[in-house]
N, C-alpha and C positions, 0 to 999 in steps of 0.2 A: 901615958899607957892606960891609966885608969879611965881617963876621959875617952880614949880610943875604944876601950872595951865597953864603956857605957854606950858610946855611939854605935858600936857594932851590935850590942844587945838591943839597943833601940831600933837599929835597922832591921835586925832579925825579927824583932816583934812586929815592926811595921810590915815586913815581908810576909810574916805569918798571917798578920791581919789582912793583908792584901790577898794572899792566897785563899784565906777563909772567905773573904768577901767575893773573890772570883768564883770560888766553889759555890757559894750561896747564889750568886748571880747565874752561874751555869745551871744549878738545880732549878732556880726560879724560872729560867728561860725554858728549860726542859718541861717544867710543869705547865707553863703558859702555852708552850707548843702543843702539849698533850691536851690541855683544855681546849685550845683552839681547834685542834684536830677533832676532838669530841664534838665541839660546837658545829664544826663544818660537817661532820658526819650526820649529826642530828638534823642540821638544816637541810643537808642534801636529802635525807630521808623524808623530811617534811615536804620538801619541794617535789620529790619523786611521788610521794603519796598524793599531793595536791594535783600534780600533773596527771597521774593515773586516774584520780577521781574525775578531773575535768575531762580527760579523754573518754572515760566510761560514760560520763554524762553526755558528751558530744555523740558518742556511739549510740546511746539510748535515744537521744533526740533524733539522730539520723534514721534509726530504725523506726521510730514512731512516724517520722515524716514519710519513710518508705512505705510503711503499712498504710498510712493515710492515702498516699498516692495509689497504692494497689487497690484499696477499698474504693477510691474514686473511680479507678479504671473499671473495677468490677461493677460498680453501680452504673457507670455509663454503659457498660456492655449489657447489663440487665435491662436498662431503659431502652437501648437500641434494639435488643431482641424483642422486648415487649412491643415497642413501636412497630417493628417489622411484622410480628405476629398480628397485631391489630390491623396493620395495613393489608396483610394477606387475607385476614378475615373479612375486612371491608371489601377488598377486591373480589373475594369469593362470593360474599353476599351480593355484591353488586352484579357479579356475573350470573349468579343463580336468579336474581331478580330480573335481570335482562332476559335470561333464557325463559323464565316463567312468563314474562310479559310477551315475549315473542310467540310462545305457544298459545297464549290467550288470543293474540291477534290472528294467528293461523287458524285457531278453532272458530273464531268469529267469522273469518272469511270463508271457511269451509261450510259453516251453517248458512251464511248468506247465499253462497252459490247453490247449495242443495235445496234450500227452502226460501225462495224469493218472496213468497206471500207473507212470510212471518216477519214480525218486528223483533229484531235482535238488538238489545241495548247493552252497552258496556257500563259496568259500575265504576264511577269515577275513583281515581286513586285517593287514598286517605279516608274513604267512606266505607264503613263496615258493611259487609255483604259479600255475596258470591261474585264470580268473575263476569258472568253473562246471564241475562234474563231474556228468554225467548218466549214471545207471546204468539202462540200458534193460531193461525187463521185458516179457515177452510176456503174452498174455491169461491164462495159467495162473500168473502171478506168478514165473516162472523168470527169473533174471538172464541176459541174452543178451550183454552187453558194456558197455563204457563209452565215452561220447563226451566228450572234453575240449573245453571252449569257452573261447575268448579273445575279448574285445571291445575294439576300438580305435575311438576317435573323434578322429582327427587329420586334418590336411589333406595330409600327405605319407606315402608308403609307406616302410617300412624292412625290409630283408631280415633284420635281426637278430630280428624278431618270430618268423620261422619257426624259427630256431635255438632260441630260448627255449621256444617252444611244443612243439617235439619233446622237449626236456628235461623240460618239465612233463608231457607225455604219458607218458614213461617213468617219471617219478616217481609218477604217479597210477595206473600200470598200465592206461592207456587202450587201447582198441582202435583208435580213430580220433580225430583232432583237427580242429576246425573253427575258423577265424579269421573273425569277423564284423567287417568294417572298412568305413569310409567311403572311405578311399583305397585303391584296388585297384592291384596291380602291373601293369606293362606286359604285354600279351598276355592279360589276364584281363578279361572283360566280363561282369559280373553274378555269375558263379561259375566256379570252376575248381579245378585241383589243381596244387600246386607243392611239390616235394621231400617228397612224402608227406603234405602238409597240405592239407586242403580250405579254400579261400578263397571267401567269398561276401559280397555286399552285404546290407544289412539286409532287403530285400524277399525275398531268397532263403533266409533262415535256416530257416524252417519247412519249405519244400519239400525242401531239402537234408537236414535232419534226418529228414524222413519217409522218404526213400530210404535213408539210412544206417541208420535203425532197422530198416527192412524187411530190409536186407542182414544186419545183425547177428542179427536174429531168425531168418532163414532159415539162416544159418551155424550158429547154436546148435542149431536144430532138426535140421539135418543131422548135426551132431556127435553129438547124442544118439541119433538114430534109425538112422543108417547104420552098417553093420558095417565099411564101408570108408571111414571119415570122412576119412582123410588124402588119399586120391585125389580124393574129391569136393570137399574143401576146395581142393585144388590147381586143380581145374577151375573152381570158383567164383571163385577168385582170378584165373585167366586170363580168365574172363568179365568180372569187374568191372574189371579193368585194361585190357580191350580197348576198341576204338573203338565196338563195337556197344552195349555197356552205356552208354558215354558218350552216344551218340546217343539211347538210350532215356531216360536221365536228363534230357537237354536237352528231349526231347519231352514229358516229364512236368512239369518245372519251368517251362519257358517258358509253356505254356498256363495253368498255375496263376497265374503272376505277371500274365499278361495278364488273366486272369479277375479277379484282385484289383483291377487298375487299372480294369477295366470296371465292377466293382461299385461302386467309388468314384464313377465317372462317372455311374453310374445315378441318383444323386441329382439330377443335372441333366437327364438324358435317359433316363428309365426305359424307355420303350417302344421306343426305337430300337436297343437292344442285345440284345434277347431272342434273336434268331436267331443272332447272333454268339456269344453265350454258350453256346447249345446246341451249336454247332459245335465250340467249344473243349473243352467237356466230353466230347463224343463222341471228340475226338482224344485227350484225356487217358485216357479209359476204354479206347480202342483200344490205346494204348501200355502201359497197366497190364495189359491182357489179354495182350499179346504178351510182356511181361516174365514174367507168371505162367506162360505156356506154356513159355518158355525155362527157367525154374526147374524145371518138371516134367520137361522133357527131360533136364536135367543131373542132377538129384537122384534122380529115379526115384520108386518107389512110397512111399518114406518121407516124401515131401513132403506136408505138411498144407495142402491147398488151402483158401483162404478161402471161406467159404460163399457170399458174395455173388458170387464169380467163377466158380462152378460152372455153366457154360453147356453146353447140348447140343452134342455134337460135339467137346468138348475131349478131347485124348488122355490116357489114363491108362496109365502105364507100370508094368510089374511085373517087377522084376529077379529073375532066378533063374539057376542054373548051367546049366540046360538050353538056354536061348536067349540066354544072355550079355547079359541086360538089354534085349533088343529087345522091341518091342511085339508082342503076340499079334495075329493078323489080325482077330479079332473085336473088338478094342479100338480099331482105327484108324477114321479118318473115311472112310466108304465113298465119299463124293463126291470127296474128295481123292485117294483111291487109284485110283478109276476115271479121274479126269482125268489122273492121273500116267501111266497106261498109254496112254490114248487120245491124248495129245498127243505120244507117241513116234512116229517114222516107222513106217508100216505095213510098209515093206520091210525092217525090221530094222537100218537104219543107226543108228549111235550119235549121241547128242547130249550136249554138255558139261553138267555139273551146273548151272553158273551160268546158262547159257542156258535149260535146262529149268525151273529154278526161276522165272526171269522169265516164261516162258510160263504156268506155273501161276498166278502172281500176276495176270497179265493176264486169264487165262481165268476164274478164280474171283472176280476183283475183290475180293480180300482179301489180307492179308499172309500169307506162308508163310515162317516163320523158317527159318534154316539148321538148327537142331536138329530142328525138325518135319520138314523135308525129309529129313534123314538118317534119321529114325525110319521114315518111310514107305518110303524106299528100302530100308532093312533088312528091313522086313516083306515087301515085294514080292520081294526077293531070296530070302528064306526060303521064300516061297510058290511060287517058280519062275516068276513072271510077267515078270520082267525079268532082264537079265544086265548085268554090268559091262563097260564098254568101256575103251579105252585113251586116254590123253591126260595132259597135264601136270596139269590140275586135276581129272581124273576124268571119266568119261562113263558113260552108261547107254543101253540099247537094249532093245527087246522081246525076250522069250524066243524061242528058235528056232521052237518049235511055233506060237506066236501070230503070229510074223512070217510063217511059211509060209502059215497059213490066212487071215491078214489080219483075223482076228476076235478078239473077246474076250468070254467068257461074262458078264462083269460081276458075277460072284458071288464074294464074299470070305468 
């Protein structure tokens, strides 16, 4: 029994020890599971953090790549737009250059057709200078001067053109320069002069060239034939730079342009413009005749009058030392001389030159230019038919003997 009790106690102790050990193992297992769970949680957190970081890096890298691609596309677009603009600019410049060259060719052909005696040369491309150089020649083949031409076909005016053309004129040794342009400067309508350069629209090119050629030819003729060329050239310069010549030029060019327009309109209404055209031609002929008379009055006997303009009654001047260039009484227009004296007051009172010239124009119903008036006055003064009066602008009156008798023999 004692042994059995000892064995039972021993068994109880073993059982208690086993239970204790079981409990310890159970606790240890729980602790290990908890630690394992903690480790797993920490590892999962680290993995999640690493994955999120890697994902964020991949997203940033992808965004950077996307931005790079967008920048590349934008750069390509900018380059394409720039190339397109450059191509358009080159095309526009090429078109403008082609248009300008076409106008130069058209201007050269127009001048060739209008003035076959002149030598018209094109300035080669790439060489500094004007577009055309026209060497004016008269009917005898003598060179009278040079007209330098520049052609512009743009929509806006530039004052720099005048500076360049003056330099080109000096380089070419030109006598005068003409700028034919679509865009005219302010204050110029059709044609005009600015800083020593003639400016005109396309329609006025031939009329302006005609007048300038006539001027160059007359200046050259006067230079060769006159013994006192410097003085007469000065007088011609004063005349051509004066308002009277400008009015004459406008009187010639404007009817010409209107006539050209009417001739184009004639295709549609041929019969309706005959009378108007005849009137404009008469006006142009009248102005040309007046210009011819003024040339004769200024230049004198050395002036070679065109055959077509030699009309009855035109004054012919013969310069000599005896009468100091005045017209001889037998060479003056008798009708004009008679009217000159008859329109003066019979009592011998004086009349201003401007007023008396106006009376002559009204009485004769034709133009009496200032040079023609001065020539007639000089002839009558030399013949003793009139006398000079006093006044700011000058005056005239009948001679003393004619005023006393109130008569005039009418014989010159």
